[in-house]
N, C-alpha and C positions, 0 to 999 in steps of 0.2 A: 506405545503410541505415535502413528504414523498421520502426514498429513502435509498439504500443500495450500499455501495460500498466496495469489496474484490477485492483488489490490491496489485502489487508489484510497489515501486518507486524505480528506477534505476538510480544512479547518477555513469555511466561507468567513469572510470578515462581515459583521453585523450591517455593514452599508448597501452589502452586495448581495444578503440573503435573500432577499426578493428578486433577485434579476438572473439568479441560477436555478434551476429549476432538473434535479437530479434526482434519481430513485436511488439514493442514499440510505444504507441500514444506520441509525444511529446506535454509536458506542457508548460507554458510559456516561449517564446524568452529570452535567458539570466539564467533562472534557472537552465538549466543543466540537469533537468529531464525529466524522463520520465516514462511512465505508463504503466504496464502490468496487465490488468483485470485477476482474477481469477477464470473464469466461469470454469463449469464442465467439457467443452470440452478443455478448453485449459488445465488443469491441466492434463488432460488424457492424449493431447499430450504429456504432459512430461513426461509420463509413468508414471504416479501416479493417485489414485483415491481418491477423497476428502472425501466418502464415510468411504472406507477400513482402513484408516490410524486413528491412534491414533491422537487424539487432543492434541495440546503444551496447558501445565497447563496456566489455566488462559484464555487461548481464546475459544469464540464459533467456530470459525471454521479455526485457523489455525491449520493445520495437520503436524505433525512431518516430515513428508516426502517432503511436500513444503519448512519447516524452513529449512531441511537441504540442500536442493537444493541451496536455498536463502543464507546459508550461504557458500555455493560451489563458487556460483556466486559472492559473494562478494568479492573474490581474485581478480576480475579485477574492484574496485571499492565501493560504498555503497549502498546497497541494504535494503530498509526499508519496513516492511508489513505493511499496513493498512487496518483496517476494521472502516466503520463508518454506523451509522444505525438510520436514523432518521425518525419520525412522528409528522408533525407539528413541533414545535418549542422543543420536546424533544426527547433524544436518549444519543446515547452513540460512544463514540472514542475509538479504542483499536491500538496500534503501536508498533513497535520495530525497531530496526536495526544490521546490521552487516557490518563489515569492516573488511579486511583483515582473513576472515575464522573465525570471532568470535563475539560475540554481542557486538556491539561500544555502544547502546543506549538502553534503556528501560530495560523491557517492561513498559508501560504505560497505565491504563487502565481510562476513566473517562466518568462520565454520567450529564447530565444537571438537574439532578434532581433524589434523593433516588426513589430506585425502579425502575428505570430504566435497571440497569444490576443487576450482583452480588454485592456481598456486599464486594468485594475486588474493585471495580470500585469506584474512588474518586468522590464526586458532587463539580463540579465546578459552578459558576455563571456566571463567565462572558466565553462567548465562545471562546475568542481568548486565553483562558486555555486549552481547549480541545488537548488532546494528538496528535493527527494530527496535530494541530499548533504548540506547542510544538517542535515535531520532525523535522516540517520543520524550525522552527528558528536554532533549531540544524544544519540542513543541510546548514544555510546561506542564507534562504529567508529573505527578508524584503519583508511587507507587502505594503510600500508605502503608496498611496491613497486609498486602499483596506480596507475592515472591516478587513481581517484576512491573514494569509498565505495560508489558503485555496484556497479565491479567489485570492489572487495576483500569485498563479501559475497555475490557471483555473481549480483547481478539484470542481468547483460548475458548472464547464461546461455541464457534465452528472450526473445524480442524482443515477444512477442504471449502476451494473458492467456490463450488458448486452448492455447497450447504449456505454460504453467505447468501448467493446470487437466489436461492429459495426462498431467501426472507425478504427479498425485494417485492416491489406493489406487482399489479399483473401488468401495469401498462410502462413498466422500465422501459422496451423501446423507444416507444415514441417520447419518451421524457430524454434519453440519453441522446437521441438524433436531434432532438430539436435545441439542446444545449451547445452543440458543437459551433 
């Protein structure tokens, strides 16, 4: 099973929920999490260009302008960046989170086997210890009867960033642009 997800997970505080108007995709009921897929189109609507900004050290696809936008947005709650890539059973996760305008968790880089990612990615043998699962536990997600936290919040619902983007309302561009 192949897939690549590049997104922000948002856990906006109740006090700020009326102030932040993003076209997120709700995740599992009760998790308080929504997902904003980071397609080139959505990043451009935020006034940034994914290819034009310098990458954040250690990440493949997180650009400094997107990270700065996420940091500012974290004044309204927790904003986490997640990047997963898998082909078959091999792959990697990269994740970090901001709260109150500062990095609050991570970054953490994990891979299922040596050689799947750069050297700074830790190899883990238990997929439940992959970076996004560890981040979700930090966010308070409990896996209950699911295999892992990733499945518990419904991140396994779509395997590609574009599939997540297809779930957004048609007016997503205006909403993203007005929230920056």
